[in-house]
N, C-alpha and C positions, 0 to 999 in steps of 0.2 A: 843405465849402465850398459856400456858397449864394450866390444872387444878392444877398441882403441883406448878407452879409459882404464881398462885392466891391463894394459901393456901386453896383450896377447899378440904374438907374431903370427901373421898369416899372409899368404901370397896370392890368394884368389878368393873371390866372393861370387857365389852363384845365387841370384835372386829368383824368386818364384815367378816374377813377371818383369817386364821392362820398366814399368813405372817405379817399382821398388829399386831396380838396378840404377836408374837415373837418380833417385833419392840417395842411394848409397854413394854414388860417385860424387854428388854434391857434398855430402857429409865428409867423405874422404878428402876432397879438395879443401874444405874448411879447416880440416885438421892438419893440412900440410902434407898429405899422403898423395904421391904421384900415381896416377892411373895411366898406363899400365906398368910403369917402371918399378913401382913397389908392390902394387896390388892389381891383379887382373880382375875385371868385372864382366859378368855375362848375365843376360836376362833371358826370359822366355816370352814369346808372342811376336817378336819382330814388328813392333808398332811403327807407324809411318815416321815418327819422330826419331827413331833409333839412329839412322845414318847422320842426323843433323846435330847430335849432342857432341860435346867436346870433352874427351875424344869420342869418336863415333862408337856407339854401343854395339858390341857383339851380342848376338841373340840366337836363340833356337826358334826357328819358324815352325809352327805346328799347323797341320792342315785342319783348321777349325771348321771350315765349311763342310768338308768331307765327314768330319766327326759328327757334326750336327745332323747331316743327312742320314748317316748310318744309325744314329740314335733314334731319330724319328721313324725310320723304316723298321727298326727292331721293335719299337713300341707298338706300332700299328700291327705288325705281325703277331706280337704276343697278345694284344687285345683281341685279336681274331682267333684266339685259342691255338696259336701256332706253338710249336715246340721250341723250347729254349735251345739256342745254339751258342757255341763259344763266341765271345766277343772278337771282333776284328782288331788286328794290331795296326796302329798307325805309326809312321816314321816321321820324325822331325828332321829338319835340315839346319845345320849349323851355318849361320851367316857370320863369318868372321870379319870384324872390323878392327878399329884401332884400340879398343879397350882391353885387349888381351895380348900379352907379350909371350913369346916363345919361352919355354922353361930355361933354355940355355942362356937367356939374357939376364937372369937373376944372379 
């Protein structure tokens, strides 16, 4: 059961990762829905394949390496009886490609 099969109108889809976004774009294409003319699609991770999909997938690039380094450092610190400190905030970067249309184009 999908939004498409229930005739739910939507103009954007945000997937939790790029693989799911690519699968969603495939399903939309199979149902005759145009990306981005009818539905904008965006994922997370900015995988190497993202610029090569048709249309090229917009994605939020997250600093995975820095997040892993911070996590390991915090674990080592806490295992050494270090005091808990508030977690660091990481910022993602929007990589806009062809799978997202400006709102005015709808």
